[in-house]
DSSP file (Angstrom, degrees, kcal/mol; ACC not computed):
  #  RESIDUE AA STRUCTURE BP1 BP2  ACC     N-H-->O    O-->H-N    N-H-->O    O-->H-N    TCO  KAPPA ALPHA  PHI   PSI    X-CA   Y-CA   Z-CA
    1    1 A M              0   0    0      0, 0.0     2,-0.4     0, 0.0     0, 0.0   0.000 360.0 360.0 360.0 139.7   18.4   -4.0   13.1
    2    2 A I        -     0   0    0      1,-0.1    52,-0.0     2,-0.0     0, 0.0  -0.664 360.0-114.7 -79.5 130.3   16.8   -4.5    9.7
    3    3 A Q     >  -     0   0    0     -2,-0.4     4,-2.5     1,-0.1     3,-0.4  -0.389  23.2-121.0 -64.3 138.9   19.2   -6.3    7.3
    4    4 A P  H  > S+     0   0    0      0, 0.0     4,-2.8     0, 0.0     5,-0.2   0.860 109.8  50.9 -54.1 -43.1   20.2   -4.1    4.3
    5    5 A P  H  > S+     0   0    0      0, 0.0     4,-2.1     0, 0.0     5,-0.1   0.882 113.0  46.2 -67.6 -32.3   18.9   -6.3    1.6
    6    6 A I  H  > S+     0   0    0     -3,-0.4     4,-2.4     2,-0.2     5,-0.2   0.917 113.5  49.2 -71.6 -42.3   15.4   -6.5    3.3
    7    7 A L  H  X S+     0   0    0     -4,-2.5     4,-2.7     1,-0.2     5,-0.2   0.917 111.4  49.7 -62.4 -45.8   15.4   -2.8    3.9
    8    8 A L  H  X S+     0   0    0     -4,-2.8     4,-2.4    -5,-0.2     5,-0.2   0.923 111.1  49.0 -60.7 -45.2   16.3   -2.2    0.2
    9    9 A A  H  X S+     0   0    0     -4,-2.1     4,-2.4    -5,-0.2    -2,-0.2   0.924 112.5  47.8 -62.3 -45.0   13.6   -4.5   -1.0
   10   10 A K  H  X S+     0   0    0     -4,-2.4     4,-2.6     2,-0.2    -1,-0.2   0.905 111.6  49.6 -62.5 -43.3   11.0   -2.8    1.2
   11   11 A L  H  X S+     0   0    0     -4,-2.7     4,-2.7     2,-0.2    -2,-0.2   0.887 110.4  50.0 -67.1 -36.4   12.0    0.7    0.2
   12   12 A V  H  X S+     0   0    0     -4,-2.4     4,-2.8     2,-0.2     5,-0.3   0.941 111.7  49.0 -65.1 -45.2   11.9   -0.3   -3.5
   13   13 A T  H  X S+     0   0    0     -4,-2.4     4,-2.3    -5,-0.2    -2,-0.2   0.922 112.9  47.6 -58.4 -44.1    8.4   -1.7   -2.9
   14   14 A L  H  X S+     0   0    0     -4,-2.6     4,-1.9     2,-0.2    -2,-0.2   0.924 112.5  48.7 -61.6 -45.2    7.3    1.5   -1.1
   15   15 A A  H  X S+     0   0    0     -4,-2.7     4,-2.1     1,-0.2    -2,-0.2   0.940 112.8  47.3 -63.1 -47.0    8.8    3.7   -3.9
   16   16 A L  H  X S+     0   0    0     -4,-2.8     4,-2.4     1,-0.2    -1,-0.2   0.901 112.4  49.1 -64.0 -40.3    7.1    1.8   -6.7
   17   17 A S  H  X S+     0   0    0     -4,-2.3     4,-2.4    -5,-0.3    -1,-0.2   0.853 110.5  50.7 -67.3 -32.7    3.7    1.7   -5.0
   18   18 A L  H  X S+     0   0    0     -4,-1.9     4,-2.0    -5,-0.2    -1,-0.2   0.852 109.9  50.7 -73.4 -32.9    3.9    5.5   -4.3
   19   19 A V  H  X S+     0   0    0     -4,-2.1     4,-2.4     2,-0.2    -2,-0.2   0.930 112.5  45.9 -67.2 -44.8    4.7    6.1   -7.9
   20   20 A V  H  X S+     0   0    0     -4,-2.4     4,-2.6     1,-0.2    -2,-0.2   0.907 113.3  50.2 -64.1 -41.8    1.7    4.0   -9.1
   21   21 A A  H  X S+     0   0    0     -4,-2.4     4,-2.1     2,-0.2    -1,-0.2   0.882 110.7  49.0 -63.6 -38.0   -0.5    5.7   -6.5
   22   22 A A  H  X S+     0   0    0     -4,-2.0     4,-2.6     2,-0.2    -2,-0.2   0.907 112.5  48.3 -69.2 -41.7    0.6    9.2   -7.7
   23   23 A L  H  X S+     0   0    0     -4,-2.4     4,-2.4     2,-0.2    -2,-0.2   0.913 112.2  48.4 -63.8 -41.7    0.0    8.2  -11.3
   24   24 A A  H  X S+     0   0    0     -4,-2.6     4,-2.1     2,-0.2    -2,-0.2   0.887 111.7  49.7 -67.0 -35.9   -3.5    6.8  -10.5
   25   25 A Y  H  X S+     0   0    0     -4,-2.1     4,-2.6     2,-0.2    -2,-0.2   0.913 109.8  51.3 -69.1 -40.2   -4.3   10.0   -8.5
   26   26 A H  H  X S+     0   0    0     -4,-2.6     4,-2.1     1,-0.2    -2,-0.2   0.899 109.8  50.5 -61.9 -38.2   -3.1   12.1  -11.5
   27   27 A G  H  X S+     0   0    0     -4,-2.4     4,-2.5     2,-0.2     5,-0.4   0.890 108.9  52.0 -64.0 -37.9   -5.4   10.0  -13.7
   28   28 A Y  H  X S+     0   0    0     -4,-2.1     4,-3.3     8,-0.2     5,-0.3   0.951 110.6  47.2 -61.0 -49.3   -8.3   10.6  -11.3
   29   29 A R  H  < S+     0   0    0     -4,-2.6    -2,-0.2     1,-0.2    -1,-0.2   0.870 115.7  45.3 -61.0 -39.1   -7.7   14.4  -11.4
   30   30 A R  H  < S+     0   0    0     -4,-2.1    -1,-0.2    -5,-0.2    -2,-0.2   0.898 128.2  24.9 -72.1 -42.4   -7.5   14.5  -15.2
   31   31 A S  H  < S-     0   0    0     -4,-2.5    -2,-0.2    -5,-0.2    -3,-0.2   0.655  89.2-137.5-101.7 -17.9  -10.5   12.2  -15.9
   32   32 A N     <  +     0   0    0     -4,-3.3     2,-0.6    -5,-0.4    -3,-0.1   0.829  49.4 153.1  62.6  31.7  -12.6   12.7  -12.7
   33   33 A R    >>  -     0   0    0     -5,-0.3     3,-1.0    -6,-0.3     4,-0.7  -0.843  42.0-146.4 -98.9 122.3  -13.2    9.0  -12.7
   34   34 A E  H >> S+     0   0    0     -2,-0.6     4,-1.4     1,-0.2     3,-0.9   0.842  91.1  65.0 -60.9 -37.0  -13.9    7.7   -9.2
   35   35 A P  H 3> S+     0   0    0      0, 0.0     4,-2.0     0, 0.0    -1,-0.2   0.839  95.4  59.2 -58.5 -29.3  -12.3    4.2   -9.7
   36   36 A M  H <> S+     0   0    0     -3,-1.0     4,-2.2     1,-0.2    -8,-0.2   0.827 100.9  54.6 -68.0 -30.7   -8.9    5.8  -10.2
   37   37 A R  H <X S+     0   0    0     -3,-0.9     4,-2.4    -4,-0.7    -1,-0.2   0.869 108.0  50.1 -67.3 -35.5   -9.1    7.3   -6.7
   38   38 A Y  H  X S+     0   0    0     -4,-1.4     4,-2.6     2,-0.2    -2,-0.2   0.913 109.5  50.3 -67.4 -43.3   -9.7    3.9   -5.3
   39   39 A V  H  X S+     0   0    0     -4,-2.0     4,-2.3     2,-0.2     5,-0.2   0.919 110.5  51.1 -58.8 -45.1   -6.7    2.5   -7.2
   40   40 A S  H  X S+     0   0    0     -4,-2.2     4,-1.8     1,-0.2    -2,-0.2   0.948 112.6  44.7 -59.3 -49.3   -4.6    5.4   -5.8
   41   41 A A  H  X S+     0   0    0     -4,-2.4     4,-2.5     1,-0.2    -1,-0.2   0.895 111.1  54.8 -64.5 -37.4   -5.7    4.7   -2.3
   42   42 A G  H  X S+     0   0    0     -4,-2.6     4,-2.1     1,-0.2    -1,-0.2   0.914 109.3  45.6 -64.3 -43.0   -5.2    0.9   -2.7
   43   43 A F  H  X S+     0   0    0     -4,-2.3     4,-2.2     2,-0.2    -1,-0.2   0.811 109.9  55.7 -70.9 -28.8   -1.6    1.3   -3.8
   44   44 A L  H  X S+     0   0    0     -4,-1.8     4,-2.6    -5,-0.2     5,-0.3   0.950 109.0  47.3 -64.0 -47.5   -1.0    3.7   -1.0
   45   45 A F  H  X S+     0   0    0     -4,-2.5     4,-2.6     1,-0.2    -2,-0.2   0.915 111.6  51.0 -60.0 -42.5   -2.2    1.1    1.5
   46   46 A I  H  X S+     0   0    0     -4,-2.1     4,-1.4     2,-0.2    -1,-0.2   0.907 111.0  49.0 -64.4 -40.6    0.0   -1.6   -0.2
   47   47 A G  H  X S+     0   0    0     -4,-2.2     4,-0.8     2,-0.2    -2,-0.2   0.913 112.8  45.2 -63.4 -45.2    3.0    0.7    0.0
   48   48 A V  H >X S+     0   0    0     -4,-2.6     4,-1.8     1,-0.2     3,-0.7   0.889 111.8  53.9 -67.4 -37.7    2.5    1.5    3.7
   49   49 A G  H 3X S+     0   0    0     -4,-2.6     4,-0.7    -5,-0.3    -1,-0.2   0.818 100.6  62.4 -62.6 -30.3    1.9   -2.2    4.4
   50   50 A A  H 3< S+     0   0    0     -4,-1.4    -1,-0.2     1,-0.2     4,-0.2   0.806 115.6  28.1 -69.5 -29.5    5.1   -3.1    2.8
   51   51 A I  H <X S+     0   0    0     -4,-0.8     4,-1.7    -3,-0.7     3,-0.2   0.639 102.8  78.5-104.8 -15.3    7.2   -1.2    5.3
   52   52 A C  H  X S+     0   0    0     -4,-1.8     4,-3.0     1,-0.2     5,-0.3   0.825  83.5  63.4 -68.4 -30.3    5.1   -1.3    8.4
   53   53 A E  H  X S+     0   0    0     -4,-0.7     4,-2.1     1,-0.2    -1,-0.2   0.945 108.6  39.7 -60.5 -47.5    6.0   -4.8    9.5
   54   54 A S  H  > S+     0   0    0     -3,-0.2     4,-3.1    -4,-0.2     5,-0.4   0.900 116.9  50.7 -68.8 -40.2    9.6   -4.0   10.0
   55   55 A L  H  X>S+     0   0    0     -4,-1.7     4,-2.5     2,-0.2     5,-0.9   0.945 113.0  44.4 -63.7 -48.0    8.9   -0.6   11.6
   56   56 A V  H  X5S+     0   0    0     -4,-3.0     6,-1.7     3,-0.2     4,-0.5   0.906 118.7  44.2 -66.1 -40.2    6.4   -1.9   14.1
   57   57 A F  H  <5S+     0   0    0     -4,-2.1     4,-0.4    -5,-0.3    -2,-0.2   0.940 124.7  31.3 -70.3 -45.6    8.6   -4.9   14.9
   58   58 A Q  H  <5S+     0   0    0     -4,-3.1    -3,-0.2    -5,-0.2    -2,-0.2   0.930 128.3  33.1 -80.9 -46.4   11.9   -3.0   15.2
   59   59 A V  H  <5S+     0   0    0     -4,-2.5    -3,-0.2    -5,-0.4    -2,-0.1   0.918 128.5  31.6 -78.3 -47.0   10.8    0.5   16.5
   60   60 A F  S  <<S-     0   0    0     -5,-0.9    -3,-0.2    -4,-0.5    -1,-0.2   0.567  98.2-128.6 -93.6 -11.5    7.8   -0.2   18.6
   61   61 A G        +     0   0    0     -4,-0.4    -4,-0.2    -5,-0.3    -3,-0.1   0.758  49.7 158.2  70.9  25.1    9.0   -3.7   19.8
   62   62 A A        -     0   0    0     -6,-1.7    -1,-0.2     1,-0.1     2,-0.0  -0.291  49.0 -88.3 -73.7 165.1    5.8   -5.4   19.0
   63   63 A S     >  -     0   0    0      1,-0.1     4,-2.4     4,-0.0     5,-0.2  -0.334  32.5-116.4 -70.8 159.0    5.7   -9.2   18.4
   64   64 A L  H  > S+     0   0    0      1,-0.2     4,-2.4     2,-0.2     5,-0.2   0.849 116.6  55.8 -65.6 -34.1    6.4  -10.5   15.0
   65   65 A L  H  > S+     0   0    0      2,-0.2     4,-2.2     1,-0.2    -1,-0.2   0.923 108.6  46.6 -63.0 -45.6    2.9  -11.9   14.9
   66   66 A S  H  > S+     0   0    0      2,-0.2     4,-2.4     1,-0.2    -2,-0.2   0.900 113.5  48.3 -60.5 -44.9    1.4   -8.5   15.6
   67   67 A A  H  X S+     0   0    0     -4,-2.4     4,-2.3     1,-0.2    -2,-0.2   0.915 112.9  47.0 -65.8 -41.4    3.6   -6.8   13.0
   68   68 A A  H  X S+     0   0    0     -4,-2.4     4,-2.4     2,-0.2    -1,-0.2   0.885 111.3  52.6 -66.5 -38.3    2.8   -9.4   10.3
   69   69 A L  H  X S+     0   0    0     -4,-2.2     4,-2.4     2,-0.2    -2,-0.2   0.928 109.1  49.1 -64.8 -44.8   -1.0   -9.2   11.1
   70   70 A L  H  X S+     0   0    0     -4,-2.4     4,-2.3     1,-0.2    -2,-0.2   0.926 112.1  49.1 -59.8 -44.9   -0.9   -5.4   10.7
   71   71 A Q  H  X S+     0   0    0     -4,-2.3     4,-2.6     1,-0.2     5,-0.3   0.928 110.9  49.1 -61.0 -44.4    1.0   -5.8    7.4
   72   72 A A  H  X S+     0   0    0     -4,-2.4     4,-2.5     1,-0.2    -1,-0.2   0.890 111.4  50.2 -65.7 -39.2   -1.5   -8.3    6.1
   73   73 A V  H  X S+     0   0    0     -4,-2.4     4,-2.2     2,-0.2    -1,-0.2   0.916 113.1  45.7 -64.1 -43.6   -4.5   -6.1    7.1
   74   74 A L  H  X S+     0   0    0     -4,-2.3     4,-2.2     2,-0.2    -2,-0.2   0.931 115.9  44.4 -67.1 -46.1   -3.0   -3.0    5.3
   75   75 A V  H  X S+     0   0    0     -4,-2.6     4,-2.3     1,-0.2    -2,-0.2   0.896 114.4  50.3 -69.8 -37.2   -2.1   -4.9    2.1
   76   76 A S  H  X S+     0   0    0     -4,-2.5     4,-2.2    -5,-0.3    -1,-0.2   0.889 109.3  51.9 -65.4 -38.2   -5.5   -6.7    2.1
   77   77 A G  H  X S+     0   0    0     -4,-2.2     4,-2.0    -5,-0.2    -2,-0.2   0.905 109.6  49.2 -60.4 -42.8   -7.2   -3.4    2.5
   78   78 A G  H  X S+     0   0    0     -4,-2.2     4,-2.3     1,-0.2    -2,-0.2   0.912 111.1  49.3 -62.1 -43.5   -5.3   -2.0   -0.4
   79   79 A L  H  X S+     0   0    0     -4,-2.3     4,-2.9     1,-0.2    -1,-0.2   0.873 108.9  53.3 -65.1 -36.5   -6.2   -5.0   -2.6
   80   80 A L  H  X S+     0   0    0     -4,-2.2     4,-2.6     2,-0.2    -1,-0.2   0.892 108.4  50.3 -65.7 -38.0   -9.9   -4.6   -1.6
   81   81 A L  H  X S+     0   0    0     -4,-2.0     4,-1.9     2,-0.2    -2,-0.2   0.912 111.4  47.3 -65.7 -42.8   -9.8   -1.0   -2.7
   82   82 A I  H  X S+     0   0    0     -4,-2.3     4,-1.6     2,-0.2    -2,-0.2   0.940 112.5  50.2 -63.1 -44.1   -8.3   -2.0   -6.0
   83   83 A L  H  X S+     0   0    0     -4,-2.9     4,-1.3     1,-0.2     3,-0.4   0.916 108.3  53.2 -58.9 -42.6  -10.9   -4.7   -6.4
   84   84 A A  H  < S+     0   0    0     -4,-2.6     4,-0.4     1,-0.2    -1,-0.2   0.870 106.5  53.0 -59.0 -37.9  -13.6   -2.2   -5.6
   85   85 A S  H  < S+     0   0    0     -4,-1.9     3,-0.4     1,-0.2    -1,-0.2   0.824 107.3  51.7 -69.0 -28.8  -12.3    0.0   -8.4
   86   86 A L  H  < S+     0   0    0     -4,-1.6    -1,-0.2    -3,-0.4    -2,-0.2   0.752 115.3  40.4 -78.0 -23.1  -12.5   -2.8  -10.8
   87   87 A T  S  < S+     0   0    0     -4,-1.3     2,-0.2    -3,-0.2    -1,-0.2   0.286  84.8 132.4-105.7   9.1  -16.1   -3.5  -10.0
   88   88 A F        -     0   0    0     -3,-0.4     2,-0.7    -4,-0.4    -3,-0.1  -0.441  55.9-132.4 -66.5 126.6  -17.1    0.1   -9.7
   89   89 A D        -     0   0    0     -2,-0.2    -1,-0.1     1,-0.1    -2,-0.1  -0.725  19.3-172.2 -83.5 116.3  -20.3    0.9  -11.5
   90   90 A T              0   0    0     -2,-0.7    -1,-0.1     1,-0.2    -2,-0.1   0.438 360.0 360.0 -90.7   1.7  -19.8    4.0  -13.6
   91   91 A D              0   0    0      0, 0.0    -1,-0.2     0, 0.0    -2,-0.0   0.488 360.0 360.0 -80.7 360.0  -23.5    4.3  -14.7
């Protein structure tokens, strides 16, 4: 069972990342600037990565190493998308 403080922290992280992703996507729709779409997707990956470790470990019975690796891959992918948005050439 996931401990309540850990569950609360993960849910807060997920909620905040989804809010930022929604705001970034709204910014993309308003300005039609491609980097904002990358930011939105990046924060979505980070939010999913925040909760996936516990879910994979508890629900699917995977090893802690596998669950942590999956989380690291998702969060790293999100950060790469945000980095790509910062280096996006708009010309």
